Every structure is written in structure tokens, then in C-alpha cells.
C-alpha positions in Angstrom: -0.2 17.2 0.1 0.6 19.3 -2.6 -2.1 21.0 -4.7 -0.4 19.0 -7.5 -0.3 15.7 -5.8 -4.1 16.6 -4.6 -4.9 17.1 -8.4 -3.2 13.9 -9.3 -5.3 12.1 -6.7 -8.5 13.5 -7.9 -7.7 12.5 -11.5 -6.7 9.2 -10.6 -3.6 9.4 -12.6 -0.1 11.0 -12.6 0.4 14.5 -13.7 4.2 14.9 -14.8 5.5 17.9 -13.4 6.9 19.5 -16.3 3.3 19.8 -17.8 1.6 21.4 -14.7 2.5 25.3 -16.0 1.0 27.7 -18.3 4.5 28.2 -19.6 5.3 28.3 -23.1 9.0 27.6 -24.9 8.2 27.0 -28.4 6.2 29.9 -31.0 3.0 29.4 -32.2 4.2 28.6 -35.8 6.6 25.8 -34.4 3.6 24.0 -32.5 0.6 24.8 -34.8 1.9 26.3 -37.9 -0.4 29.1 -39.4 -3.4 28.2 -37.1 -4.2 30.7 -34.4 -5.9 27.9 -32.5 -4.9 27.9 -28.7 -4.3 31.4 -28.5 -5.7 34.9 -27.4 -5.3 36.0 -30.6 -7.9 33.6 -31.9 -11.0 35.7 -32.4 -14.3 35.0 -30.7 -16.8 34.0 -32.7 -20.0 36.4 -33.4 -23.0 36.0 -31.0 -25.5 35.6 -33.8 -28.7 35.9 -30.8 -27.8 39.8 -31.2 -25.4 40.5 -34.3 -26.2 38.4 -37.3 -23.9 39.8 -40.0 -26.5 38.6 -42.9 -28.2 41.9 -44.2 -31.6 39.7 -43.9 -30.9 39.3 -40.1 -32.0 35.3 -39.1 -32.3 33.4 -41.9 -34.2 31.1 -40.0 -36.9 33.1 -39.8 -39.5 32.1 -37.4 -37.9 28.6 -36.6 -36.7 27.8 -33.1 -35.1 24.8 -31.6 -38.5 23.8 -29.8 -40.9 24.2 -32.9 -39.1 23.0 -35.7 -38.1 19.3 -37.0 -34.9 20.5 -38.5 -34.5 17.6 -40.3 -37.3 18.3 -42.2 -37.5 22.1 -42.5 -34.2 23.5 -43.3 -34.1 27.1 -44.6 -32.3 28.1 -47.7 -30.6 31.0 -47.1 -29.2 31.6 -50.9 -25.8 32.3 -49.5 -22.5 30.7 -50.6 -19.6 30.2 -48.2 -16.5 29.3 -50.4 -13.4 28.0 -49.0 -10.2 27.0 -51.0 -7.8 24.4 -49.0 -4.7 22.9 -49.9 -3.8 19.8 -47.8 -0.2 19.1 -47.5 2.5 17.6 -45.0 4.5 20.0 -42.9 6.8 19.2 -39.6 6.0 20.8 -36.4 5.6 20.3 -32.8 2.3 20.2 -31.2 3.5 19.1 -28.1 7.0 19.6 -28.1 7.6 16.5 -29.7 8.5 17.4 -33.5 6.9 15.2 -36.2 5.0 15.4 -39.9 1.6 16.6 -39.5 -1.0 16.9 -42.1 -1.7 20.3 -42.4 -4.8 22.1 -44.5 -3.6 26.0 -45.4 -0.5 25.3 -43.5 -2.5 25.0 -40.3 -3.1 22.5 -37.5 -5.9 22.0 -36.5 -7.5 23.3 -39.9 -9.4 26.6 -40.4 -12.8 26.9 -39.4 -15.9 26.5 -41.3 -18.3 28.9 -40.3 -22.4 29.1 -41.8 -25.7 29.8 -41.2 -28.2 27.1 -41.2 -29.4 26.6 -44.9 -26.2 28.3 -46.2 -24.4 26.0 -49.4 -20.9 25.6 -48.1 -18.7 25.0 -51.1 -15.3 23.5 -50.3 -12.1 23.4 -53.0 -9.6 20.7 -52.0 -6.0 20.3 -53.3 -4.4 17.2 -52.5 -0.8 17.9 -52.2 0.0 15.0 -49.9 3.4 13.8 -51.1 6.6 12.0 -50.0 4.9 9.7 -50.0 1.7 10.3 -52.4 -1.3 9.7 -50.6 -5.1 9.9 -51.6 -7.4 11.6 -49.4 -11.5 12.4 -49.0 -13.1 14.7 -46.2 -16.2 13.8 -44.4 -18.5 16.7 -42.9 -19.3 14.9 -39.5 -22.6 14.7 -38.6 -24.3 16.4 -41.9 -27.6 14.4 -43.3 -26.4 15.0 -46.8 -30.1 15.3 -48.0 -30.2 14.9 -51.7 -26.4 15.2 -52.1 -25.0 11.8 -50.6 -22.0 11.8 -53.0 -20.8 14.8 -50.9 -20.4 12.6 -47.3 -16.6 12.1 -48.0 -16.6 8.3 -47.6 -14.3 6.9 -50.2 -15.0 3.3 -51.4 -18.7 4.1 -50.2 -20.0 7.7 -51.9 -16.9 8.7 -54.2 -13.1 7.7 -55.1 -10.4 9.1 -53.0 -8.9 12.7 -54.5 -5.7 11.8 -56.0 -2.6 13.3 -55.4 -1.6 16.5 -57.1 -5.6 16.8 -57.9 -8.5 18.7 -56.6 -12.0 18.0 -55.7 -15.0 20.4 -54.7 -17.4 19.5 -51.8 -20.9 21.2 -52.4 -23.3 20.7 -49.7 -26.1 22.5 -47.9 -25.7 23.3 -44.1 -28.7 21.1 -43.3 -28.0 20.9 -39.5 -27.0 23.1 -36.6 -24.6 23.4 -33.7 -21.0 22.5 -33.7 -19.0 19.9 -35.6 -15.8 19.0 -37.5 -14.3 17.6 -40.7 -11.7 15.0 -40.9 -10.2 13.0 -43.6 -12.1 9.6 -43.9 -8.9 7.8 -45.8 -7.5 5.1 -43.9 -6.5 6.7 -40.6 -5.3 9.8 -41.9 -7.2 12.2 -39.9 -5.1 11.0 -36.6 -2.0 12.6 -38.5 -3.4 15.8 -38.3 -5.8 16.4 -41.0 -8.7 17.7 -38.8 -10.8 21.0 -38.1 -13.9 22.5 -36.6 -17.3 23.4 -38.1 -19.8 26.0 -36.8 -23.2 26.5 -38.1 -25.1 29.1 -36.5 -28.9 28.4 -35.9 -32.1 29.0 -33.6 -31.7 28.8 -29.9 -33.6 29.9 -27.0 -30.8 29.9 -24.5 -29.1 33.0 -24.0 -25.7 33.7 -23.6 -23.0 36.6 -24.2 -19.7 35.3 -25.9 -19.2 32.4 -28.1 -15.8 31.5 -27.5 -15.9 29.1 -30.5 -14.7 25.4 -31.0 -12.6 23.4 -28.7 -11.1 20.6 -30.5 -10.1 17.5 -27.6 -7.8 14.8 -29.0 -5.4 12.1 -28.4 -2.0 12.4 -30.3 0.1 9.7 -31.4 4.2 10.5 -31.8 4.3 7.6 -34.5 3.1 8.1 -38.2 -0.6 7.0 -38.9 0.5 4.8 -41.5 3.0 3.2 -39.5 0.7 2.6 -36.4 -1.7 0.9 -38.8 0.9 -1.2 -40.6 2.4 -2.7 -37.2 -1.3 -3.3 -35.9 -2.3 -5.1 -38.9 0.8 -7.5 -39.0 0.3 -11.2 -38.0 0.0 -11.0 -34.1 -0.2 -7.6 -34.0 -2.5 -5.3 -31.8 -5.7 -5.0 -34.1 -6.4 -2.0 -32.7 -5.1 -1.9 -29.2 -2.6 1.3 -29.4 -1.6 3.8 -26.8 -1.5 7.6 -27.5 1.5 9.5 -26.4 -0.5 12.6 -25.4 -3.4 14.6 -25.2 -4.0 18.1 -26.8 -6.8 20.8 -26.5 -6.9 22.7 -29.6 -3.9 21.3 -31.1 -1.5 21.8 -27.7 0.0 20.8 -24.6 2.8 20.0 -23.3 4.9 16.9 -23.2 7.6 15.4 -20.8 10.6 14.7 -23.1 12.1 12.6 -20.6 9.4 9.8 -21.4 10.7 9.6 -25.1 12.4 6.2 -25.7 16.1 5.7 -25.6 17.7 6.0 -29.0 15.0 8.5 -30.4 16.5 11.3 -31.6 13.7 13.1 -32.5 13.7 17.1 -31.3 11.8 17.4 -28.3 10.9 20.4 -26.1 9.6 20.8 -22.7 6.9 23.2 -21.9 6.0 23.5 -25.6 2.6 25.9 -25.0 -0.6 25.3 -23.8 -4.1 26.6 -25.2 -5.6 29.9 -23.7 -9.0 31.3 -23.7 -10.3 34.3 -22.1 -13.6 34.7 -20.0 -15.3 37.9 -19.0 -16.7 38.4 -15.3 -20.3 38.4 -15.1 -20.9 37.2 -18.7 -22.0 34.0 -19.7 -19.5 32.0 -22.4 -20.7 29.5 -25.1 -17.9 26.6 -25.4 -18.4 24.2 -28.6 -16.6 20.7 -27.4 -15.5 18.2 -30.1 -13.9 15.0 -29.5 -11.4 14.9 -32.5 -9.3 12.2 -31.3 -8.7 8.7 -32.6 -9.5 6.7 -29.8 -10.1 8.0 -26.0 -13.0 8.7 -24.5 -12.8 12.3 -23.0 -13.7 13.9 -19.8 -13.8 17.6 -19.9 -14.0 19.9 -17.2 -13.1 23.7 -16.1 -11.9 23.9 -12.8 -14.5 25.4 -10.0 -16.8 26.5 -13.1 -20.1 24.3 -13.9 -21.2 23.8 -17.3 -24.9 23.6 -18.4 -25.2 21.4 -21.6 -27.7 22.8 -24.1 -26.7 20.8 -27.1 -25.0 17.2 -28.0 -23.8 16.5 -31.4 -26.2 18.6 -33.4 -29.3 18.3 -31.1 -30.4 20.9 -29.1 -31.1 19.3 -25.9 -33.2 20.4 -22.6 -30.5 22.2 -20.3 -28.7 20.3 -17.5 -25.7 20.9 -15.4 -22.6 19.1 -14.9 -19.1 19.5 -13.7 -18.0 16.8 -16.1 -18.7 16.3 -19.7 -17.9 12.8 -21.4 -17.5 12.8 -25.0 -16.7 9.7 -27.4 -14.9 10.1 -30.4 -16.7 12.0 -33.0 -19.1 13.5 -30.4 -19.7 17.0 -29.2 -21.7 18.9 -26.7 -22.3 22.9 -26.7 -22.1 24.2 -23.2 -22.9 27.6 -21.4 -20.3 29.0 -18.5 -20.9 31.8 -16.2 -17.7 33.3 -15.2 -19.1 34.1 -11.8 -16.0 33.1 -9.8 -15.3 35.4 -6.8 -11.5 35.8 -8.3 -12.8 37.4 -11.3 -15.0 39.9 -9.7 -14.2 43.6 -10.3 -12.6 45.3 -7.6 -12.3 48.7 -7.2 -8.7 49.8 -6.7 -8.1 53.0 -4.3 -6.8 55.8 -6.9 -6.9 53.6 -9.7 -9.2 51.2 -12.0 -11.4 48.8 -11.4 -9.6 45.5 -12.1 -9.9 41.8 -10.9 -7.3 39.6 -9.6 -4.1 38.4 -11.4 -4.8 34.8 -10.1 -8.2 34.8 -12.0 -7.0 31.9 -14.2 -8.5 28.4 -14.0 -7.1 25.2 -15.5 -9.4 23.4 -18.0 -9.0 19.7 -18.3 -9.3 17.0 -20.7 -8.7 13.3 -19.7 -8.2 10.4 -21.8 -10.4 7.2 -20.3 -11.0 3.8 -21.3 -7.9 3.6 -23.7 -4.4 3.4 -23.1 -2.1 6.7 -23.0 1.3 8.1 -22.5 0.3 11.1 -20.9 -3.6 11.5 -20.5 -4.1 14.7 -19.0 -4.5 17.6 -21.2 -4.3 21.1 -19.8 -5.4 24.3 -21.1 -6.2 28.0 -19.3 -8.8 30.1 -18.9 -8.2 33.8 -17.8 -10.7 36.2 -16.7 -10.3 39.4 -18.4 -7.3 41.7 -16.3 -5.8 38.6 -14.9 -2.0 37.7 -15.8 -2.1 35.7 -18.8 1.4 34.5 -17.9 0.8 32.8 -14.4 -0.1 29.4 -13.7 -3.6 28.8 -12.1 -3.7 27.6 -8.4 -7.3 26.4 -9.3 -8.6 23.0 -7.7 -9.7 20.2 -9.9 -13.4 18.9 -9.2 -13.5 15.5 -7.8 -14.2 13.1 -11.2 -13.8 10.0 -9.4 -17.5 9.2 -9.8 -17.7 9.9 -13.6 -18.4 7.6 -16.1 -15.4 6.5 -17.7 -16.7 4.1 -20.4 -19.8 5.0 -21.2 -22.1 8.2 -22.4 -24.3 9.7 -19.5 -27.5 7.8 -18.7 -30.2 8.2 -21.6 -32.3 10.0 -19.3 -30.0 12.8 -18.9 -30.3 14.1 -22.3 -33.9 15.0 -24.0 -34.0 16.8 -27.6 -35.7 20.1 -27.2 -37.9 19.1 -30.4 -39.4 15.8 -29.4 -39.9 13.3 -32.1 -41.5 9.5 -30.8 -39.8 6.2 -31.9 -42.1 5.0 -34.5 -42.7 1.5 -35.0 -39.9 -0.2 -37.1 -40.3 -1.4 -40.4 -37.2 -3.7 -40.2 -35.4 -4.9 -37.1 -31.6 -6.0 -37.6 -29.0 -7.4 -35.2 -25.3 -6.8 -35.9 -22.8 -8.3 -33.4 -19.3 -6.6 -32.5 -16.4 -9.5 -32.5 -12.7 -9.5 -32.5 -10.4 -12.1 -33.9 -7.4 -13.6 -35.9 -7.9 -14.1 -39.3 -6.0 -17.2 -41.2 -2.8 -15.3 -41.4 -2.8 -14.1 -37.7 -4.1 -10.6 -38.3 -6.3 -9.2 -36.0 -9.6 -7.8 -37.5 -13.0 -6.6 -36.2 -16.1 -7.6 -37.5 -19.3 -6.0 -37.6 -22.3 -8.2 -38.2 -20.0 -11.0 -38.9 -17.7 -9.4 -41.7 -14.4 -7.3 -41.5 -15.1 -4.9 -43.9 -12.3 -3.6 -46.7 -13.8 -0.9 -49.2 -13.3 -0.9 -52.8 -11.5 2.8 -53.5 -12.4 2.6 -57.3 -16.0 1.3 -57.0 -17.5 3.4 -54.5 -21.0 1.5 -53.5 -23.4 4.7 -54.1 -22.0 5.1 -57.5 -22.4 0.8 -57.9 -26.0 1.1 -56.9 -26.8 4.4 -59.0 -25.2 2.2 -62.4 -28.0 -0.4 -61.3 -25.7 -2.9 -58.9 -27.7 -4.7 -56.7 -25.2 -7.2 -54.9 -21.5 -6.8 -53.6 -18.7 -8.6 -52.4 -18.8 -9.9 -49.1 -16.2 -8.2 -48.2 -17.7 -4.9 -48.8 -20.1 -5.7 -45.7 -22.9 -3.8 -47.5 -26.2 -4.1 -46.3 -29.3 -3.3 -48.5 -32.6 -2.2 -46.3 -34.5 -1.5 -49.8 -37.4 0.9 -49.4 -37.7 0.3 -45.4 -39.2 3.7 -44.1 -37.6 3.1 -40.2 -34.8 0.8 -39.8 -34.2 -0.4 -36.1 -30.5 -1.9 -35.2 -29.6 -3.8 -32.2 -25.7 -4.0 -32.1 -24.3 -6.5 -29.6 -20.7 -6.0 -28.1 -19.7 -9.1 -27.2 -16.5 -7.9 -25.6 -15.3 -5.6 -23.1 -13.9 -2.4 -25.1 -16.5 0.4 -25.4 -16.9 1.6 -29.0 -18.2 4.8 -30.2 -20.8 4.0 -32.7 -21.4 6.7 -35.8 -24.0 6.5 -38.4 -23.2 8.9 -41.7 -26.1 10.8 -42.8 -28.4 10.2 -40.1 -29.1 11.5 -36.4 -29.7 8.0 -34.7 -32.6 7.6 -31.9 -30.9 5.8 -29.0 -33.6 3.8 -27.9 -31.8 1.6 -25.3 -28.2 0.7 -23.4 -28.4 -2.7 -21.7 -26.2 -5.7 -20.7 -26.0 -8.3 -23.4 -26.3 -11.2 -20.9 -30.1 -11.3 -22.3 -32.1 -10.5 -25.5 -33.4 -7.2 -25.5 -36.4 -6.5 -23.3 -38.1 -4.0 -26.1 -38.1 -1.1 -23.0 -37.4 2.1 -25.0 -36.0 4.5 -22.8 -38.6 8.2 -23.2 -40.3 6.4 -26.2 -42.2 9.9 -26.9 -38.8 11.6 -27.5 -35.6 9.6 -27.3 -32.0 10.6 -27.1 -30.5 11.5 -30.5 -27.5 11.8 -31.7 -25.0 11.1 -34.5 -22.6 9.1 -32.2 -23.1 7.0 -29.0 -21.1 4.7 -27.3 -22.0 1.3 -26.6 -20.2 -0.1 -23.5 -18.5 -3.4 -23.3 -20.7 -6.3 -23.0 -23.7 -4.5 -24.1 -26.7 -3.8 -26.4 -27.0 -0.7 -28.0 -30.3 -0.3 -29.8 -30.9 2.5 -32.3 -33.3 3.6 -35.0 -33.5 5.9 -37.9 -35.5 7.1 -40.9 -33.5 6.4 -43.8 -32.9 9.2 -46.7 -31.7 7.7 -50.1 -27.9 6.6 -49.9 -25.1 4.4 -49.1 -24.0 5.4 -45.3 -20.9 4.6 -43.6 -21.9 3.1 -40.3 -18.9 2.5 -38.0 -16.8 2.5 -34.6 -15.3 5.8 -34.8 -12.0 4.7 -33.2 -10.0 4.9 -35.8 -7.9 1.8 -35.5 -10.6 -0.5 -34.9 -12.5 1.0 -38.3 -9.0 0.4 -40.1 -9.2 -2.9 -38.9 -12.7 -3.9 -40.3 -15.2 -2.5 -38.2 -17.3 -0.8 -40.6 -20.5 -1.7 -42.4 -22.1 0.4 -45.2 -25.9 0.5 -45.2 -27.4 1.2 -48.7 -31.1 2.7 -48.3 -33.5 3.5 -51.0 -31.6 1.9 -53.8 -34.6 2.7 -56.5 -34.2 6.1 -55.7 -30.4 6.2 -55.9 -30.9 4.8 -59.5 -32.5 7.7 -60.2 -30.2 10.1 -58.7 -28.4 12.7 -61.2 -25.0 12.5 -59.6 -22.6 15.3 -60.8 -20.3 14.6 -63.6 -17.1 15.5 -61.5 -17.4 12.5 -59.2 -17.4 10.0 -62.1 -14.2 12.4 -63.3 -13.0 11.7 -59.8 -13.1 8.3 -60.3 -11.6 8.4 -63.6 -8.7 10.5 -62.3 -8.2 7.9 -59.3 -8.4 5.0 -61.6 -5.7 6.7 -63.9 -3.5 7.1 -60.9 -3.7 3.5 -59.5 -3.1 2.5 -63.0 0.3 3.8 -62.6 0.9 3.7 -58.7 0.7 1.2 -56.1 -1.5 2.1 -53.3 -0.9 1.0 -50.2 -4.3 -0.3 -49.1 -3.6 -2.4 -46.1 -6.6 -1.6 -43.9 -10.2 -1.5 -44.4 -9.7 2.4 -46.1 -12.3 4.0 -43.5 
């Protein structure tokens, strides 16, 4: 049996032979525009354990990941990180198949936002999405937006969309630290390329030598996102059942062009290029894994190397070792990897310098599970310094046959470093996930009995600020009033798994159980439950979450783009009395006036939920 066949068997799927090579036949500009992601020219991040560039050293002072409640004790550094973006369309070929992509400053994935915990982040966004024109909005995934809920970036919930040819300023505090991402939150726009990483440096008790930086994992469609939504939401359409064409790591992977549909004349190149990374022998490396996809659960691994997980989403956790990290859409994991493989060991060559084996290269893999994909297996390569960066690795994949496919790891696996007990809830609410066809034969997802559709011109947060207390049923707004601790039981009635995301909060994940009977009330580790901002509810299961609400209007939805587009969304209004007293900045209102003026003269193709 060949090595390729052996790896195919271990992964449980077929690997196209054209994709099993480190060779690249397209330039970086052809595949990723002006981005350096996936190349060896992309700079490593500074190791803030030893090299913090701020003049005052570590801005978090004596705060540590073990002794600090990061939800209540964010430092204020007085430092502002400014970014100036233009969002536009461009034509590139991330996997060799050429298509129109949404770019940030000409880059796919978009540029890195980097800050310290407690810094102020200011991003000026110019919407240059034209031909056709579209509105947009940017969500800063995982940030609490304490005292600034209007900066959350959810159109129809916290703001109006940014009109074409207009600009908008986001201004908020980096109130959490770790690894996350930003993405469009307008229709399913982000699946067309409007994504990018965020790194917020903060305290850590785990030592490492080198910060490799963000590694974005994301499924990829060759069809335009709007066309997918349009076909999905037609009578007898799929209602969120889509099949991606490929899987990318930092915006790159090969594609087998022989699989392109007959009659499709789109330019396509085999062996377009894959992402490459560097390890230094004997050093410990920090990798920041992000599932930035539209649908697929990702299983990430590095051949013949073990990973130590130190953070999940924005939550430092007690370190644990694993060979495979499972991430639903929107989830992140910070892992440490020791570069200790024998092939990478330095050898003294007689009469020459110290060197490592030219074959010290290892496949990085991320495989889509749970959902359909034409090519589910993404490949990248990590080379030890001194190895031949043009050689294809000969490494062996870990056996992933026993890995969890459509669920996160057992709740007992992940324990936050800073313990927060689960309080007695002041209210408990149950929400069912259901799918069905409406009177027009269109498949929709309902959450709590409603298939949602936001109103772009009347964001819920602004409506509450002006005194509104009731909303149209189709907005699917739940008002939790002054409740101090909210518990939600999600009843997944179908067989599909869903990554559930709550804006503005880290949820306590209390339990996951079959839904064949009511929840028995047993909380996993009640004195310190798992905390995340995304968690997968498996098929035919109950997910029990709890959070202490901050004032605002918060999106609560499945992070599968196509499910959210088909109605799987709710808005949670919390502490409306405090919202009414908020002084929301004038530019938020001015943006809505600009959107009103735009929509008075232009018809907006708002065919989905708008999320």
C-alpha cells in the first residue's frame, strides 16, 4: 500500500493526487492578492512574554490568566490601534479556480488586527463593494463590547448596513485577549472572502518561544455567495444544505480542476499553491487556530506532532494534549507545539555547518466533517529551519478514525484557568431548532418557533434606545428585561449539528445531552463550567448555556452561514432600561440616515434573514 493510500484510509476519504504536493504554479498575487498569508514571507508575531514593544512593558500589570476575571477587570492602556480599510471586489484564484472575491485592502484573507488587552481599536471601513452594489457590516467576533454594544457589527440588530461608497468607523476596547477573527455580518457575505484574523496579546502562564500567528481554516465555494443563497431560498431549494468545493488553510490549497463541471469555462490551475510555515528545532511554537468557514467542522492536525491546547475561544484553559483539534465554525484554539521531531534535530556535518535533514517537512491537515465537500482535505506544510522548502513531505497522518466528527470534545476536557461557578439563573428559556417549508415552499430554519428576518433600516438596539418595547414577530426578538443570569436550553430536534454563537458574551456551557428526555439538571463541573462564545449542539441533543447579560441587543444564532441566512437567528435584548439611557454616538444614527437615503433610491436584494 502506498503512503498516499495509507493516508487516504486514515482520513476516511479520497485525496486527489494532484493536491498531494507542495509545488505551487501560481503567484501569491494570483491566489491571495496583496496578502502574505500562507507564505514564508509572512512575519511571525512578537513573543509578548519577552518582547512587549509598549514603552510601559506589560499593560496588564499583575493580572494573570489564573487570578483575573477578564470580564470585570480589563486594563485601560491608553493606546489606540488604528486601521484604515477599503472593502472591494477582486478576481483571484485561492485554490486555482478563478472567481470574484471580497478583499480588504486588496487582501484575502484580510489584514491582521493586533493589539494588547485593554487597547482601543479604531477601524475606518470604506464600503467599495460595487457591480453590484451591496451594503456591509463587520462583526468583531468574541468581543464583549461592554459599554459599546453599537460596535458589535450586526446589521438590523446593532447598526444599519454601511451603504455602498460610504465609510463607517468602528471604535471599541479590546476587552478580551487571545485569538479571534472579524468577518462580514451582512447576508452570507463573509463566505465570499471578507474575513481576517485578530490577535490580542494578554497574560499567559504557558511558556513558548515563537508565535507562529493565526492559521485560518475555512471551507470554500466556487459559486458566488449571493447565488448560493438565492438558489437555497427558492421554492423546493436546499434551505442551507450546501456542498463546498474545497477547504483552505490561510486562504490556500490545491484543487483538482478535472472535477470542474463540464461546460464551466472558468480559468482553473492545478497545484495553485499551499500555505507554508516554519518551525525552529527544539523550540515551542504557539499556533492560533481559527475556523473561519461558512459551514464545515474542521479537524486540525500536524503529522507526527502533538499539540497542547492552552486556550479555547477567548478563554485560557488548563493545558491538555491532543493530536487532533476539532473546531466548529467561529471557534478558535490556541495550541503549543514542540518542534522535537528527530528529522528536525541538528546534525554536525563533517567539515561543514550544523544542519537538519532536508526532509524535515510535515503535512498540516484540516479536514471538513459533518457537511458535504467536494474536496474536504486541506493541506499545508511546516518546515524545520534548514529543510528543503520545495520538497513535499513524506510524513504520516495521525489516525483520526476515533475523533469526534460532529461535536466538540467532552465538556470534561476543557476547564477554564480562572474558575467562575454557575449561578442560580434568574430566568430559564427553552428554544427549539426546527427546519421546514413555508407556505411558498421555501425551506427555512426556525429558532424558538420563528424564522427570523432583521430590518436593516431599524436596528433593534436603536429602537430600544428610542423607547420601543415590542417588535414584529419576524424579528425574533427576546426581551430578558432586568434578569441578571439567563439560562437557555437549546433543543436540537433534527439530525444536523449546529455551532451556536452568542454575541457579546462568553457562555457557560452547562450540559450537552440527548433530547429524548427533559434535561436532568446535571451541570458538568458546576463550580467551573466550560466557557466559550461558540459551542456545537449535536444532532437530536440538548445544549444548556448560561450567561450574565450586559446591556445590549445581541445576535444569538447558528454560525453556519447558510442556516443563519435561512432564518436561524434570534436577537436577545438585555437590560432595556439601561439601553434607553445610553448615549449612542451620532455617527451610528448618521449611518442609518445614509442607509435610508440609499434604500430610498435603490432596491436592496434582501432575500434572506440578513444575518
